[in-house]
A tleap script that builds the chain and sets N, CA, C and O, in Angstrom:
source leaprc.protein.ff14SB
mol = sequence {
  NMET LYS ASP ALA GLY VAL ARG ILE ILE GLY
  ALA SER LYS ILE ALA ARG ASP ILE THR GLU
  ASP LYS ARG THR GLU ARG ALA LEU ALA GLU
  THR ARG GLU MET LEU ARG GLN HIE ALA GLU
  THR LEU GLU ARG ARG VAL ARG GLU ARG THR
  ALA GLU LEU GLN GLU THR ILE ARG SER LEU
  ASP SER PHE CYS TYR SER ILE ALA HIE ASP
  LEU ARG ALA PRO CYS GLU CPRO
}
set mol.1.N position { 0.855 -1.169 0.000 }
set mol.1.CA position { 0.000 0.000 0.000 }
set mol.1.C position { 0.901 1.231 0.000 }
set mol.1.O position { 1.914 1.296 0.697 }
set mol.2.N position { 0.492 2.196 -0.806 }
set mol.2.CA position { 1.279 3.421 -0.915 }
set mol.2.C position { 0.408 4.616 -0.536 }
set mol.2.O position { -0.813 4.594 -0.696 }
set mol.3.N position { 1.057 5.643 -0.038 }
set mol.3.CA position { 0.313 6.870 0.242 }
set mol.3.C position { 0.212 7.690 -1.036 }
set mol.3.O position { 0.625 7.228 -2.100 }
set mol.4.N position { -0.319 8.876 -0.949 }
set mol.4.CA position { -0.511 9.728 -2.124 }
set mol.4.C position { 0.815 10.087 -2.783 }
set mol.4.O position { 0.843 10.391 -3.975 }
set mol.5.N position { 1.887 10.058 -2.052 }
set mol.5.CA position { 3.195 10.402 -2.596 }
set mol.5.C position { 3.999 9.191 -3.011 }
set mol.5.O position { 5.219 9.302 -3.138 }
set mol.6.N position { 3.404 8.077 -3.223 }
set mol.6.CA position { 3.982 6.799 -3.631 }
set mol.6.C position { 4.957 6.196 -2.618 }
set mol.6.O position { 5.770 5.337 -2.960 }
set mol.7.N position { 4.868 6.645 -1.397 }
set mol.7.CA position { 5.685 6.062 -0.352 }
set mol.7.C position { 4.965 4.833 0.213 }
set mol.7.O position { 3.770 4.900 0.500 }
set mol.8.N position { 5.670 3.727 0.375 }
set mol.8.CA position { 5.083 2.492 0.898 }
set mol.8.C position { 4.757 2.709 2.376 }
set mol.8.O position { 5.613 3.105 3.167 }
set mol.9.N position { 3.507 2.442 2.724 }
set mol.9.CA position { 3.086 2.634 4.106 }
set mol.9.C position { 2.540 1.354 4.740 }
set mol.9.O position { 2.235 1.335 5.933 }
set mol.10.N position { 2.415 0.297 3.958 }
set mol.10.CA position { 1.912 -0.952 4.518 }
set mol.10.C position { 1.847 -2.045 3.459 }
set mol.10.O position { 2.143 -1.808 2.288 }
set mol.11.N position { 1.459 -3.236 3.879 }
set mol.11.CA position { 1.347 -4.381 2.977 }
set mol.11.C position { 0.105 -5.178 3.344 }
set mol.11.O position { -0.419 -5.085 4.454 }
set mol.12.N position { -0.335 -5.945 2.398 }
set mol.12.CA position { -1.523 -6.758 2.608 }
set mol.12.C position { -1.280 -8.136 1.992 }
set mol.12.O position { -0.614 -8.260 0.964 }
set mol.13.N position { -1.820 -9.146 2.622 }
set mol.13.CA position { -1.668 -10.491 2.116 }
set mol.13.C position { -2.967 -11.240 2.346 }
set mol.13.O position { -3.610 -11.118 3.388 }
set mol.14.N position { -3.330 -12.019 1.338 }
set mol.14.CA position { -4.525 -12.852 1.464 }
set mol.14.C position { -4.082 -14.300 1.337 }
set mol.14.O position { -3.404 -14.663 0.375 }
set mol.15.N position { -4.459 -15.121 2.294 }
set mol.15.CA position { -4.119 -16.548 2.278 }
set mol.15.C position { -5.417 -17.349 2.247 }
set mol.15.O position { -6.434 -16.958 2.820 }
set mol.16.N position { -5.343 -18.473 1.563 }
set mol.16.CA position { -6.528 -19.310 1.441 }
set mol.16.C position { -6.096 -20.766 1.546 }
set mol.16.O position { -5.115 -21.173 0.925 }
set mol.17.N position { -6.813 -21.533 2.318 }
set mol.17.CA position { -6.517 -22.957 2.477 }
set mol.17.C position { -7.111 -23.706 1.279 }
set mol.17.O position { -8.326 -23.711 1.082 }
set mol.18.N position { -6.247 -24.335 0.487 }
set mol.18.CA position { -6.712 -25.075 -0.697 }
set mol.18.C position { -6.643 -26.586 -0.483 }
set mol.18.O position { -6.717 -27.355 -1.442 }
set mol.19.N position { -6.504 -27.001 0.754 }
set mol.19.CA position { -6.404 -28.436 1.066 }
set mol.19.C position { -7.601 -29.208 0.523 }
set mol.19.O position { -7.438 -30.246 -0.118 }
set mol.20.N position { -8.789 -28.705 0.778 }
set mol.20.CA position { -10.002 -29.402 0.330 }
set mol.20.C position { -10.083 -29.432 -1.199 }
set mol.20.O position { -10.511 -30.431 -1.778 }
set mol.21.N position { -9.673 -28.339 -1.854 }
set mol.21.CA position { -9.652 -28.313 -3.323 }
set mol.21.C position { -8.732 -29.398 -3.868 }
set mol.21.O position { -9.091 -30.105 -4.810 }
set mol.22.N position { -7.544 -29.532 -3.276 }
set mol.22.CA position { -6.583 -30.543 -3.725 }
set mol.22.C position { -7.129 -31.947 -3.486 }
set mol.22.O position { -6.958 -32.831 -4.326 }
set mol.23.N position { -7.780 -32.154 -2.356 }
set mol.23.CA position { -8.387 -33.453 -2.050 }
set mol.23.C position { -9.454 -33.797 -3.096 }
set mol.23.O position { -9.534 -34.928 -3.576 }
set mol.24.N position { -10.258 -32.805 -3.429 }
set mol.24.CA position { -11.307 -33.002 -4.426 }
set mol.24.C position { -10.710 -33.312 -5.791 }
set mol.24.O position { -11.207 -34.189 -6.497 }
set mol.25.N position { -9.652 -32.607 -6.171 }
set mol.25.CA position { -8.987 -32.862 -7.453 }
set mol.25.C position { -8.444 -34.284 -7.519 }
set mol.25.O position { -8.576 -34.950 -8.545 }
set mol.26.N position { -7.830 -34.756 -6.424 }
set mol.26.CA position { -7.304 -36.124 -6.395 }
set mol.26.C position { -8.429 -37.147 -6.513 }
set mol.26.O position { -8.318 -38.125 -7.252 }
set mol.27.N position { -9.517 -36.909 -5.772 }
set mol.27.CA position { -10.655 -37.833 -5.826 }
set mol.27.C position { -11.246 -37.869 -7.230 }
set mol.27.O position { -11.615 -38.936 -7.722 }
set mol.28.N position { -11.335 -36.719 -7.873 }
set mol.28.CA position { -11.861 -36.658 -9.233 }
set mol.28.C position { -10.951 -37.407 -10.207 }
set mol.28.O position { -11.436 -38.135 -11.073 }
set mol.29.N position { -9.649 -37.235 -10.069 }
set mol.29.CA position { -8.694 -37.937 -10.934 }
set mol.29.C position { -8.799 -39.451 -10.732 }
set mol.29.O position { -8.763 -40.211 -11.700 }
set mol.30.N position { -8.928 -39.889 -9.473 }
set mol.30.CA position { -9.066 -41.324 -9.192 }
set mol.30.C position { -10.361 -41.873 -9.791 }
set mol.30.O position { -10.381 -42.972 -10.346 }
set mol.31.N position { -11.437 -41.102 -9.674 }
set mol.31.CA position { -12.721 -41.539 -10.219 }
set mol.31.C position { -12.658 -41.637 -11.737 }
set mol.31.O position { -13.183 -42.585 -12.321 }
set mol.32.N position { -12.024 -40.670 -12.374 }
set mol.32.CA position { -11.875 -40.719 -13.838 }
set mol.32.C position { -11.082 -41.952 -14.262 }
set mol.32.O position { -11.423 -42.601 -15.251 }
set mol.33.N position { -10.033 -42.276 -13.523 }
set mol.33.CA position { -9.227 -43.453 -13.850 }
set mol.33.C position { -10.058 -44.731 -13.689 }
set mol.33.O position { -9.988 -45.630 -14.528 }
set mol.34.N position { -10.832 -44.808 -12.625 }
set mol.34.CA position { -11.693 -45.980 -12.425 }
set mol.34.C position { -12.701 -46.111 -13.565 }
set mol.34.O position { -12.930 -47.212 -14.066 }
set mol.35.N position { -13.298 -45.005 -13.974 }
set mol.35.CA position { -14.248 -45.033 -15.081 }
set mol.35.C position { -13.577 -45.468 -16.380 }
set mol.35.O position { -14.162 -46.221 -17.158 }
set mol.36.N position { -12.359 -45.001 -16.616 }
set mol.36.CA position { -11.619 -45.395 -17.809 }
set mol.36.C position { -11.373 -46.901 -17.809 }
set mol.36.O position { -11.536 -47.566 -18.832 }
set mol.37.N position { -10.976 -47.433 -16.645 }
set mol.37.CA position { -10.723 -48.870 -16.535 }
set mol.37.C position { -12.007 -49.672 -16.753 }
set mol.37.O position { -11.999 -50.695 -17.437 }
set mol.38.N position { -13.105 -49.200 -16.166 }
set mol.38.CA position { -14.387 -49.891 -16.355 }
set mol.38.C position { -14.808 -49.853 -17.823 }
set mol.38.O position { -15.310 -50.844 -18.352 }
set mol.39.N position { -14.608 -48.728 -18.470 }
set mol.39.CA position { -14.961 -48.611 -19.884 }
set mol.39.C position { -14.148 -49.587 -20.726 }
set mol.39.O position { -14.681 -50.223 -21.635 }
set mol.40.N position { -12.862 -49.703 -20.422 }
set mol.40.CA position { -12.014 -50.653 -21.155 }
set mol.40.C position { -12.497 -52.082 -20.944 }
set mol.40.O position { -12.554 -52.871 -21.888 }
set mol.41.N position { -12.844 -52.411 -19.705 }
set mol.41.CA position { -13.341 -53.758 -19.396 }
set mol.41.C position { -14.634 -54.035 -20.155 }
set mol.41.O position { -14.804 -55.110 -20.731 }
set mol.42.N position { -15.532 -53.076 -20.154 }
set mol.42.CA position { -16.801 -53.262 -20.866 }
set mol.42.C position { -16.583 -53.398 -22.372 }
set mol.42.O position { -17.213 -54.234 -23.020 }
set mol.43.N position { -15.701 -52.585 -22.923 }
set mol.43.CA position { -15.403 -52.680 -24.356 }
set mol.43.C position { -14.834 -54.054 -24.709 }
set mol.43.O position { -15.195 -54.635 -25.733 }
set mol.44.N position { -13.949 -54.567 -23.864 }
set mol.44.CA position { -13.376 -55.893 -24.105 }
set mol.44.C position { -14.465 -56.963 -24.051 }
set mol.44.O position { -14.495 -57.861 -24.892 }
set mol.45.N position { -15.354 -56.871 -23.071 }
set mol.45.CA position { -16.432 -57.849 -22.955 }
set mol.45.C position { -17.371 -57.785 -24.155 }
set mol.45.O position { -17.838 -58.817 -24.638 }
set mol.46.N position { -17.646 -56.580 -24.633 }
set mol.46.CA position { -18.507 -56.439 -25.812 }
set mol.46.C position { -17.844 -57.092 -27.019 }
set mol.46.O position { -18.501 -57.794 -27.787 }
set mol.47.N position { -16.537 -56.860 -27.190 }
set mol.47.CA position { -15.832 -57.485 -28.326 }
set mol.47.C position { -15.872 -59.002 -28.222 }
set mol.47.O position { -16.116 -59.685 -29.217 }
set mol.48.N position { -15.633 -59.541 -27.019 }
set mol.48.CA position { -15.646 -60.990 -26.832 }
set mol.48.C position { -17.030 -61.572 -27.127 }
set mol.48.O position { -17.149 -62.571 -27.836 }
set mol.49.N position { -18.059 -60.953 -26.589 }
set mol.49.CA position { -19.416 -61.466 -26.792 }
set mol.49.C position { -19.847 -61.327 -28.244 }
set mol.49.O position { -20.557 -62.185 -28.767 }
set mol.50.N position { -19.428 -60.264 -28.889 }
set mol.50.CA position { -19.750 -60.090 -30.303 }
set mol.50.C position { -19.109 -61.210 -31.120 }
set mol.50.O position { -19.737 -61.770 -32.018 }
set mol.51.N position { -17.862 -61.530 -30.803 }
set mol.51.CA position { -17.180 -62.619 -31.514 }
set mol.51.C position { -17.908 -63.947 -31.272 }
set mol.51.O position { -18.071 -64.739 -32.199 }
set mol.52.N position { -18.342 -64.191 -30.041 }
set mol.52.CA position { -19.076 -65.424 -29.737 }
set mol.52.C position { -20.394 -65.473 -30.519 }
set mol.52.O position { -20.755 -66.511 -31.074 }
set mol.53.N position { -21.096 -64.358 -30.557 }
set mol.53.CA position { -22.358 -64.318 -31.295 }
set mol.53.C position { -22.144 -64.529 -32.791 }
set mol.53.O position { -22.928 -65.219 -33.443 }
set mol.54.N position { -21.097 -63.942 -33.327 }
set mol.54.CA position { -20.810 -64.135 -34.747 }
set mol.54.C position { -20.508 -65.596 -35.049 }
set mol.54.O position { -20.934 -66.119 -36.079 }
set mol.55.N position { -19.786 -66.247 -34.172 }
set mol.55.CA position { -19.489 -67.670 -34.358 }
set mol.55.C position { -20.774 -68.494 -34.273 }
set mol.55.O position { -20.965 -69.419 -35.061 }
set mol.56.N position { -21.649 -68.172 -33.336 }
set mol.56.CA position { -22.923 -68.873 -33.204 }
set mol.56.C position { -23.766 -68.682 -34.460 }
set mol.56.O position { -24.387 -69.630 -34.940 }
set mol.57.N position { -23.793 -67.481 -34.986 }
set mol.57.CA position { -24.554 -67.204 -36.212 }
set mol.57.C position { -23.995 -68.011 -37.380 }
set mol.57.O position { -24.756 -68.561 -38.176 }
set mol.58.N position { -22.663 -68.085 -37.484 }
set mol.58.CA position { -22.061 -68.893 -38.563 }
set mol.58.C position { -22.469 -70.362 -38.416 }
set mol.58.O position { -22.787 -71.019 -39.408 }
set mol.59.N position { -22.461 -70.873 -37.197 }
set mol.59.CA position { -22.859 -72.267 -36.962 }
set mol.59.C position { -24.322 -72.483 -37.329 }
set mol.59.O position { -24.665 -73.484 -37.959 }
set mol.60.N position { -25.172 -71.563 -36.945 }
set mol.60.CA position { -26.592 -71.687 -37.274 }
set mol.60.C position { -26.822 -71.601 -38.784 }
set mol.60.O position { -27.643 -72.335 -39.334 }
set mol.61.N position { -26.096 -70.706 -39.448 }
set mol.61.CA position { -26.214 -70.612 -40.908 }
set mol.61.C position { -25.820 -71.932 -41.568 }
set mol.61.O position { -26.483 -72.401 -42.492 }
set mol.62.N position { -24.743 -72.515 -41.083 }
set mol.62.CA position { -24.285 -73.787 -41.631 }
set mol.62.C position { -25.330 -74.882 -41.392 }
set mol.62.O position { -25.620 -75.678 -42.285 }
set mol.63.N position { -25.883 -74.913 -40.193 }
set mol.63.CA position { -26.905 -75.892 -39.844 }
set mol.63.C position { -28.140 -75.710 -40.729 }
set mol.63.O position { -28.678 -76.683 -41.255 }
set mol.64.N position { -28.583 -74.471 -40.889 }
set mol.64.CA position { -29.759 -74.186 -41.731 }
set mol.64.C position { -29.509 -74.619 -43.175 }
set mol.64.O position { -30.383 -75.198 -43.819 }
set mol.65.N position { -28.316 -74.334 -43.670 }
set mol.65.CA position { -27.978 -74.737 -45.037 }
set mol.65.C position { -28.066 -76.258 -45.172 }
set mol.65.O position { -28.610 -76.778 -46.145 }
set mol.66.N position { -27.523 -76.953 -44.185 }
set mol.66.CA position { -27.529 -78.415 -44.214 }
set mol.66.C position { -28.965 -78.958 -44.186 }
set mol.66.O position { -29.302 -79.869 -44.942 }
set mol.67.N position { -29.795 -78.400 -43.321 }
set mol.67.CA position { -31.192 -78.844 -43.216 }
set mol.67.C position { -31.927 -78.550 -44.528 }
set mol.67.O position { -32.662 -79.399 -45.031 }
set mol.68.N position { -31.732 -77.366 -45.072 }
set mol.68.CA position { -32.414 -77.002 -46.322 }
set mol.68.C position { -31.980 -77.936 -47.441 }
set mol.68.O position { -32.805 -78.347 -48.257 }
set mol.69.N position { -30.711 -78.273 -47.493 }
set mol.69.CA position { -30.212 -79.194 -48.516 }
set mol.69.C position { -30.839 -80.571 -48.354 }
set mol.69.O position { -31.260 -81.189 -49.331 }
set mol.70.N position { -30.898 -81.044 -47.121 }
set mol.70.CA position { -31.473 -82.374 -46.859 }
set mol.70.C position { -32.948 -82.414 -47.224 }
set mol.70.O position { -33.439 -83.441 -47.693 }
set mol.71.N position { -33.661 -81.313 -47.016 }
set mol.71.CA position { -35.094 -81.304 -47.336 }
set mol.71.C position { -35.324 -81.305 -48.846 }
set mol.71.O position { -36.335 -81.825 -49.318 }
set mol.72.N position { -34.400 -80.730 -49.601 }
set mol.72.CA position { -34.542 -80.714 -51.061 }
set mol.72.C position { -34.155 -82.061 -51.665 }
set mol.72.O position { -34.754 -82.488 -52.652 }
set mol.73.N position { -33.182 -82.721 -51.096 }
set mol.73.CA position { -32.725 -84.002 -51.638 }
set mol.73.C position { -32.615 -84.992 -50.483 }
set mol.73.O position { -31.528 -85.179 -49.936 }
set mol.74.N position { -33.710 -85.621 -50.109 }
set mol.74.CA position { -33.670 -86.549 -48.986 }
set mol.74.C position { -32.698 -87.696 -49.228 }
set mol.74.O position { -32.447 -88.093 -50.366 }
set mol.75.N position { -32.174 -88.202 -48.161 }
set mol.75.CA position { -31.216 -89.320 -48.242 }
set mol.75.C position { -31.952 -90.562 -48.742 }
set mol.75.O position { -33.120 -90.795 -48.429 }
set mol.76.N position { -31.226 -91.344 -49.528 }
set mol.76.CA position { -31.815 -92.591 -50.019 }
set mol.76.C position { -31.406 -93.709 -49.081 }
set mol.76.O position { -30.290 -93.716 -48.560 }
set mol.77.N position { -32.316 -94.659 -48.865 }
set mol.77.CA position { -31.999 -95.776 -47.939 }
set mol.77.C position { -30.969 -96.733 -48.480 }
set mol.77.O position { -30.616 -97.704 -47.810 }
savepdb mol mol.pdb
quit
């Protein structure tokens, strides 16, 4: 602080406790990391299940083809 003649006559300081802010930032970062890990796990499970379903569909298509063929040309005794 200065007087009218620019002579320093005092000082002022403002302090603020940011402990809670830092705690909140850490908790938020940890939560984001957990969400990222969960998302990766879910994406992996979706890929695995999709692959299983595609394999099942291929098997069913093959089975249907076989049945349709047998119905058109029945086996001879």
